[in-house]
A tleap script that builds the chain and sets N, CA, C and O, in Angstrom:
source leaprc.protein.ff14SB
mol = sequence {
  NMET ILE SER GLU ASP VAL PHE ASN GLU ARG
  SER GLY THR VAL ILE GLY LEU ALA ILE THR
  SER LYS SER PRO LYS VAL GLY PHE PRO LEU
  VAL TYR GLU LEU THR SER PRO LYS SER PRO
  LYS LYS SER TRP VAL LYS ILE SER GLN ILE
  ARG THR LEU SER VAL LYS ARG ILE GLY ASN
  PHE ILE SER LYS VAL SER GLN GLU GLU LEU
  ASP ILE ILE ILE ASP GLY LEU ASN GLU ILE
  LEU GLY CASN
}
set mol.1.N position { 10.605 54.604 117.894 }
set mol.1.CA position { 9.592 55.842 117.230 }
set mol.1.C position { 10.623 57.176 116.821 }
set mol.1.O position { 11.137 57.654 117.832 }
set mol.2.N position { 10.997 57.826 115.619 }
set mol.2.CA position { 11.957 58.656 115.358 }
set mol.2.C position { 10.654 59.868 115.507 }
set mol.2.O position { 11.035 60.798 116.218 }
set mol.3.N position { 9.158 60.053 114.969 }
set mol.3.CA position { 8.272 60.753 115.056 }
set mol.3.C position { 7.435 60.999 115.810 }
set mol.3.O position { 6.601 60.206 116.246 }
set mol.4.N position { 7.623 62.906 116.239 }
set mol.4.CA position { 7.402 63.206 116.996 }
set mol.4.C position { 5.336 63.204 117.649 }
set mol.4.O position { 4.383 63.128 116.873 }
set mol.5.N position { 5.246 63.292 118.949 }
set mol.5.CA position { 3.771 62.503 119.368 }
set mol.5.C position { 3.172 63.493 118.725 }
set mol.5.O position { 2.405 62.999 117.897 }
set mol.6.N position { 3.149 64.552 118.703 }
set mol.6.CA position { 1.487 65.823 118.192 }
set mol.6.C position { 1.442 64.288 116.742 }
set mol.6.O position { 0.727 63.288 116.675 }
set mol.7.N position { 2.464 64.761 115.899 }
set mol.7.CA position { 2.335 64.151 114.993 }
set mol.7.C position { 1.779 62.345 114.485 }
set mol.7.O position { 1.307 61.878 113.449 }
set mol.8.N position { 2.120 61.805 115.733 }
set mol.8.CA position { 1.202 59.866 116.023 }
set mol.8.C position { -0.251 60.322 116.444 }
set mol.8.O position { -1.306 59.875 115.993 }
set mol.9.N position { -0.030 61.654 117.742 }
set mol.9.CA position { -1.560 61.740 117.035 }
set mol.9.C position { -3.268 62.359 116.410 }
set mol.9.O position { -4.427 62.050 116.687 }
set mol.10.N position { -2.598 63.404 115.416 }
set mol.10.CA position { -3.114 63.651 114.053 }
set mol.10.C position { -2.875 62.763 113.546 }
set mol.10.O position { -3.885 62.490 112.898 }
set mol.11.N position { -1.770 61.667 113.286 }
set mol.11.CA position { -2.136 61.285 112.130 }
set mol.11.C position { -3.121 59.194 112.250 }
set mol.11.O position { -3.788 58.491 111.491 }
set mol.12.N position { -2.572 59.091 113.680 }
set mol.12.CA position { -3.042 57.554 113.586 }
set mol.12.C position { -2.054 56.893 113.517 }
set mol.12.O position { -2.345 55.699 113.596 }
set mol.13.N position { -0.799 57.104 113.384 }
set mol.13.CA position { 0.151 56.540 113.218 }
set mol.13.C position { 1.936 56.730 113.457 }
set mol.13.O position { 2.389 57.826 113.128 }
set mol.14.N position { 2.510 56.119 113.784 }
set mol.14.CA position { 4.105 56.464 113.642 }
set mol.14.C position { 4.956 55.999 113.319 }
set mol.14.O position { 5.091 54.849 113.736 }
set mol.15.N position { 5.836 56.436 112.585 }
set mol.15.CA position { 7.550 56.129 112.333 }
set mol.15.C position { 8.685 55.636 112.955 }
set mol.15.O position { 9.637 56.186 113.509 }
set mol.16.N position { 8.494 54.907 112.824 }
set mol.16.CA position { 9.739 54.340 113.469 }
set mol.16.C position { 10.974 53.234 113.119 }
set mol.16.O position { 10.402 52.360 112.467 }
set mol.17.N position { 11.996 52.970 113.211 }
set mol.17.CA position { 12.839 51.547 112.939 }
set mol.17.C position { 12.649 50.412 113.690 }
set mol.17.O position { 12.211 50.288 114.834 }
set mol.18.N position { 13.060 49.549 112.845 }
set mol.18.CA position { 13.262 48.847 112.663 }
set mol.18.C position { 14.219 48.163 113.741 }
set mol.18.O position { 15.378 48.541 113.572 }
set mol.19.N position { 14.065 47.208 114.871 }
set mol.19.CA position { 14.839 46.822 115.681 }
set mol.19.C position { 15.194 45.374 115.957 }
set mol.19.O position { 14.240 44.616 116.133 }
set mol.20.N position { 16.811 44.713 116.044 }
set mol.20.CA position { 16.654 43.348 115.812 }
set mol.20.C position { 18.307 42.976 117.186 }
set mol.20.O position { 19.184 43.725 117.618 }
set mol.21.N position { 18.024 41.604 117.402 }
set mol.21.CA position { 18.665 41.737 118.998 }
set mol.21.C position { 19.865 40.575 118.156 }
set mol.21.O position { 20.627 39.810 118.747 }
set mol.22.N position { 19.712 40.765 116.413 }
set mol.22.CA position { 20.576 39.494 115.744 }
set mol.22.C position { 22.322 40.414 115.652 }
set mol.22.O position { 22.708 41.507 115.239 }
set mol.23.N position { 22.712 39.668 116.052 }
set mol.23.CA position { 23.862 40.604 115.250 }
set mol.23.C position { 24.040 40.908 113.523 }
set mol.23.O position { 24.038 40.068 112.623 }
set mol.24.N position { 24.184 42.342 113.419 }
set mol.24.CA position { 24.552 43.086 111.687 }
set mol.24.C position { 26.035 41.970 111.540 }
set mol.24.O position { 26.801 41.322 112.254 }
set mol.25.N position { 25.834 42.222 110.418 }
set mol.25.CA position { 27.377 41.931 109.745 }
set mol.25.C position { 27.741 42.893 108.725 }
set mol.25.O position { 28.691 42.770 107.952 }
set mol.26.N position { 26.340 44.546 108.809 }
set mol.26.CA position { 26.997 45.300 109.024 }
set mol.26.C position { 26.766 46.580 109.448 }
set mol.26.O position { 25.629 46.994 109.677 }
set mol.27.N position { 28.006 47.406 109.601 }
set mol.27.CA position { 28.493 48.310 110.770 }
set mol.27.C position { 27.601 50.499 110.188 }
set mol.27.O position { 27.207 50.828 109.069 }
set mol.28.N position { 27.618 51.124 111.099 }
set mol.28.CA position { 27.310 52.369 110.602 }
set mol.28.C position { 27.196 52.482 109.518 }
set mol.28.O position { 27.604 51.594 108.771 }
set mol.29.N position { 26.358 54.074 108.840 }
set mol.29.CA position { 25.241 54.207 109.109 }
set mol.29.C position { 24.497 52.989 108.716 }
set mol.29.O position { 24.373 52.914 109.938 }
set mol.30.N position { 23.774 51.786 108.152 }
set mol.30.CA position { 23.143 51.337 108.075 }
set mol.30.C position { 22.587 49.798 110.206 }
set mol.30.O position { 21.816 48.962 110.676 }
set mol.31.N position { 23.171 50.188 110.313 }
set mol.31.CA position { 22.311 50.113 111.707 }
set mol.31.C position { 23.824 50.969 112.763 }
set mol.31.O position { 24.870 51.486 112.371 }
set mol.32.N position { 23.286 50.779 114.082 }
set mol.32.CA position { 23.501 51.617 114.887 }
set mol.32.C position { 23.395 50.011 116.376 }
set mol.32.O position { 22.429 49.248 116.379 }
set mol.33.N position { 24.392 49.895 117.258 }
set mol.33.CA position { 23.904 49.788 118.129 }
set mol.33.C position { 23.723 50.333 119.357 }
set mol.33.O position { 24.419 51.278 119.728 }
set mol.34.N position { 22.510 49.651 120.325 }
set mol.34.CA position { 21.401 50.261 120.593 }
set mol.34.C position { 22.346 50.102 122.241 }
set mol.34.O position { 22.475 48.965 122.695 }
set mol.35.N position { 23.249 51.911 123.412 }
set mol.35.CA position { 23.711 51.323 124.499 }
set mol.35.C position { 22.417 51.247 125.693 }
set mol.35.O position { 22.577 50.439 126.608 }
set mol.36.N position { 21.653 51.753 125.682 }
set mol.36.CA position { 20.547 51.727 126.970 }
set mol.36.C position { 20.772 50.666 127.769 }
set mol.36.O position { 20.729 49.469 127.487 }
set mol.37.N position { 21.118 51.425 129.215 }
set mol.37.CA position { 20.657 50.005 130.177 }
set mol.37.C position { 20.013 49.221 130.000 }
set mol.37.O position { 20.133 48.007 129.832 }
set mol.38.N position { 18.912 50.198 130.041 }
set mol.38.CA position { 17.744 49.492 130.421 }
set mol.38.C position { 17.157 48.076 129.474 }
set mol.38.O position { 16.355 47.230 129.870 }
set mol.39.N position { 17.777 48.135 128.248 }
set mol.39.CA position { 17.108 47.242 126.931 }
set mol.39.C position { 17.667 45.408 128.239 }
set mol.39.O position { 18.500 45.075 129.082 }
set mol.40.N position { 16.356 44.817 127.427 }
set mol.40.CA position { 16.568 43.548 127.982 }
set mol.40.C position { 17.546 42.141 126.957 }
set mol.40.O position { 17.669 40.916 126.959 }
set mol.41.N position { 18.146 43.599 126.042 }
set mol.41.CA position { 18.094 42.105 125.763 }
set mol.41.C position { 19.946 43.090 124.252 }
set mol.41.O position { 19.537 43.774 123.314 }
set mol.42.N position { 20.929 42.976 124.348 }
set mol.42.CA position { 21.725 43.907 123.023 }
set mol.42.C position { 21.624 44.143 121.849 }
set mol.42.O position { 22.233 43.475 121.014 }
set mol.43.N position { 20.886 45.074 121.555 }
set mol.43.CA position { 20.017 45.299 120.004 }
set mol.43.C position { 21.013 45.716 119.358 }
set mol.43.O position { 22.161 45.784 119.796 }
set mol.44.N position { 20.460 46.176 117.736 }
set mol.44.CA position { 21.174 47.129 116.800 }
set mol.44.C position { 19.898 47.999 116.380 }
set mol.44.O position { 18.986 47.286 115.962 }
set mol.45.N position { 19.612 49.386 116.390 }
set mol.45.CA position { 18.554 49.564 115.244 }
set mol.45.C position { 18.957 49.873 113.900 }
set mol.45.O position { 20.090 50.331 113.747 }
set mol.46.N position { 18.406 49.743 113.155 }
set mol.46.CA position { 18.425 48.869 111.359 }
set mol.46.C position { 18.198 50.541 111.195 }
set mol.46.O position { 17.068 50.944 111.470 }
set mol.47.N position { 19.255 51.584 110.744 }
set mol.47.CA position { 18.715 52.959 110.161 }
set mol.47.C position { 17.937 52.589 109.321 }
set mol.47.O position { 16.800 53.037 109.470 }
set mol.48.N position { 18.137 51.757 108.246 }
set mol.48.CA position { 17.425 51.425 106.638 }
set mol.48.C position { 16.392 50.826 106.328 }
set mol.48.O position { 16.193 50.505 105.157 }
set mol.49.N position { 15.655 50.592 107.156 }
set mol.49.CA position { 14.329 50.032 108.050 }
set mol.49.C position { 12.950 51.199 108.698 }
set mol.49.O position { 12.492 51.184 109.841 }
set mol.50.N position { 12.575 52.047 107.653 }
set mol.50.CA position { 11.829 52.629 108.192 }
set mol.50.C position { 11.061 52.166 107.882 }
set mol.50.O position { 11.086 51.533 106.826 }
set mol.51.N position { 9.120 52.321 109.277 }
set mol.51.CA position { 7.904 51.900 109.137 }
set mol.51.C position { 6.938 52.506 109.551 }
set mol.51.O position { 6.452 53.284 110.372 }
set mol.52.N position { 6.863 52.087 108.978 }
set mol.52.CA position { 4.792 53.307 109.175 }
set mol.52.C position { 4.093 52.337 109.851 }
set mol.52.O position { 3.822 51.270 109.300 }
set mol.53.N position { 3.765 52.583 110.992 }
set mol.53.CA position { 2.271 51.761 111.809 }
set mol.53.C position { 1.582 52.690 112.438 }
set mol.53.O position { 1.832 53.857 112.738 }
set mol.54.N position { 0.171 51.610 112.680 }
set mol.54.CA position { -0.587 52.259 113.220 }
set mol.54.C position { -0.643 52.540 114.555 }
set mol.54.O position { -0.328 51.574 115.249 }
set mol.55.N position { -0.869 53.305 115.018 }
set mol.55.CA position { -0.873 53.649 116.480 }
set mol.55.C position { -1.771 51.878 117.091 }
set mol.55.O position { -0.872 51.328 117.727 }
set mol.56.N position { -2.695 51.186 117.112 }
set mol.56.CA position { -3.385 50.233 118.065 }
set mol.56.C position { -2.323 49.024 117.593 }
set mol.56.O position { -2.523 47.851 117.907 }
set mol.57.N position { -1.403 49.368 116.960 }
set mol.57.CA position { -0.197 48.268 116.644 }
set mol.57.C position { 1.363 48.045 117.585 }
set mol.57.O position { 2.238 47.195 117.745 }
set mol.58.N position { 0.983 49.497 118.063 }
set mol.58.CA position { 2.526 49.512 119.025 }
set mol.58.C position { 2.019 48.816 120.718 }
set mol.58.O position { 0.965 48.955 121.338 }
set mol.59.N position { 3.073 48.183 121.000 }
set mol.59.CA position { 2.365 47.049 122.209 }
set mol.59.C position { 3.239 47.415 122.892 }
set mol.59.O position { 3.951 48.330 122.476 }
set mol.60.N position { 3.581 46.606 124.662 }
set mol.60.CA position { 4.061 47.612 125.434 }
set mol.60.C position { 5.896 47.938 125.517 }
set mol.60.O position { 6.765 47.073 125.403 }
set mol.61.N position { 6.125 49.462 125.751 }
set mol.61.CA position { 6.348 49.805 126.218 }
set mol.61.C position { 7.522 49.215 126.771 }
set mol.61.O position { 7.466 48.792 127.926 }
set mol.62.N position { 9.259 49.069 125.690 }
set mol.62.CA position { 10.325 47.901 126.429 }
set mol.62.C position { 11.540 49.277 126.844 }
set mol.62.O position { 11.934 49.539 127.981 }
set mol.63.N position { 11.808 49.755 125.986 }
set mol.63.CA position { 12.863 51.059 126.371 }
set mol.63.C position { 12.978 51.881 125.403 }
set mol.63.O position { 12.669 51.658 124.233 }
set mol.64.N position { 13.649 53.358 126.066 }
set mol.64.CA position { 14.053 54.130 124.959 }
set mol.64.C position { 15.195 54.752 124.805 }
set mol.64.O position { 16.040 54.601 125.688 }
set mol.65.N position { 15.473 55.536 123.734 }
set mol.65.CA position { 16.562 55.990 123.303 }
set mol.65.C position { 17.133 57.416 124.367 }
set mol.65.O position { 16.289 58.106 124.939 }
set mol.66.N position { 18.303 57.642 124.482 }
set mol.66.CA position { 18.529 58.979 124.514 }
set mol.66.C position { 18.874 59.939 123.381 }
set mol.66.O position { 19.387 59.927 122.262 }
set mol.67.N position { 18.319 60.788 124.267 }
set mol.67.CA position { 18.549 62.204 122.882 }
set mol.67.C position { 20.172 61.629 122.122 }
set mol.67.O position { 20.327 61.650 120.901 }
set mol.68.N position { 21.113 61.211 122.954 }
set mol.68.CA position { 22.141 61.039 121.760 }
set mol.68.C position { 22.358 60.743 120.992 }
set mol.68.O position { 22.945 61.210 120.016 }
set mol.69.N position { 21.717 59.423 121.354 }
set mol.69.CA position { 21.850 58.158 120.719 }
set mol.69.C position { 20.756 58.172 119.442 }
set mol.69.O position { 21.113 57.347 118.601 }
set mol.70.N position { 19.796 58.721 119.145 }
set mol.70.CA position { 18.646 60.138 118.608 }
set mol.70.C position { 19.024 60.427 117.058 }
set mol.70.O position { 18.690 60.208 115.894 }
set mol.71.N position { 20.117 61.183 118.025 }
set mol.71.CA position { 20.491 62.169 117.272 }
set mol.71.C position { 21.894 61.396 116.689 }
set mol.71.O position { 22.609 62.041 115.923 }
set mol.72.N position { 22.106 60.629 116.894 }
set mol.72.CA position { 23.322 59.788 116.327 }
set mol.72.C position { 22.706 59.078 114.983 }
set mol.72.O position { 23.139 59.121 113.831 }
set mol.73.N position { 21.382 58.313 115.587 }
set mol.73.CA position { 20.624 57.143 114.824 }
set mol.73.C position { 19.657 58.663 113.502 }
set mol.73.O position { 18.984 58.428 112.498 }
set mol.74.N position { 19.832 59.346 113.804 }
set mol.74.CA position { 19.193 60.254 112.075 }
set mol.74.C position { 20.298 61.122 111.657 }
set mol.74.O position { 20.107 62.072 110.897 }
set mol.75.N position { 21.613 60.780 112.200 }
set mol.75.CA position { 22.474 61.694 111.348 }
set mol.75.C position { 23.283 60.340 110.544 }
set mol.75.O position { 24.367 60.617 110.030 }
set mol.76.N position { 22.903 59.232 110.454 }
set mol.76.CA position { 23.313 57.362 109.989 }
set mol.76.C position { 21.882 57.336 108.583 }
set mol.76.O position { 22.023 56.955 107.421 }
set mol.77.N position { 20.503 57.919 109.298 }
set mol.77.CA position { 19.830 58.075 108.063 }
set mol.77.C position { 20.143 59.533 106.906 }
set mol.77.O position { 20.057 59.466 105.679 }
set mol.78.N position { 20.393 60.375 107.450 }
set mol.78.CA position { 20.372 61.154 106.915 }
set mol.78.C position { 21.397 61.475 105.916 }
set mol.78.O position { 21.502 62.315 105.023 }
set mol.79.N position { 22.305 60.266 106.492 }
set mol.79.CA position { 23.900 60.144 105.661 }
set mol.79.C position { 23.574 58.996 104.212 }
set mol.79.O position { 23.876 59.086 103.022 }
set mol.80.N position { 22.860 57.993 104.975 }
set mol.80.CA position { 22.082 56.842 103.820 }
set mol.80.C position { 21.530 58.007 102.628 }
set mol.80.O position { 22.037 57.971 101.506 }
set mol.81.N position { 20.522 58.975 102.940 }
set mol.81.CA position { 19.601 59.857 102.423 }
set mol.81.C position { 20.697 60.979 101.274 }
set mol.81.O position { 20.564 61.453 100.145 }
set mol.82.N position { 21.603 61.006 102.194 }
set mol.82.CA position { 22.538 61.420 101.015 }
set mol.82.C position { 22.489 62.944 101.391 }
set mol.82.O position { 22.542 63.693 100.416 }
set mol.83.N position { 22.402 63.522 102.580 }
set mol.83.CA position { 22.401 64.381 103.216 }
set mol.83.C position { 22.825 65.157 104.600 }
set mol.83.O position { 22.470 66.321 104.789 }
savepdb mol mol.pdb
quit
């Protein structure tokens, strides 16, 4: 999720990006390969696929990206948006 905890708590929703384990046909800035050693599978963030979900729909915690990876993902999102 890319939204801040205070937003999540107050709104009852989280803003996140889709993740896939299927090797993509496109590259950055549309997707970003995660490098977290804690991930159970090789995975990619689909930066262009933003979701807002109820906190009730969030399942078990699997892994967390580093601040460095999050910054790269946000840079990709900004590039897609033309910022």
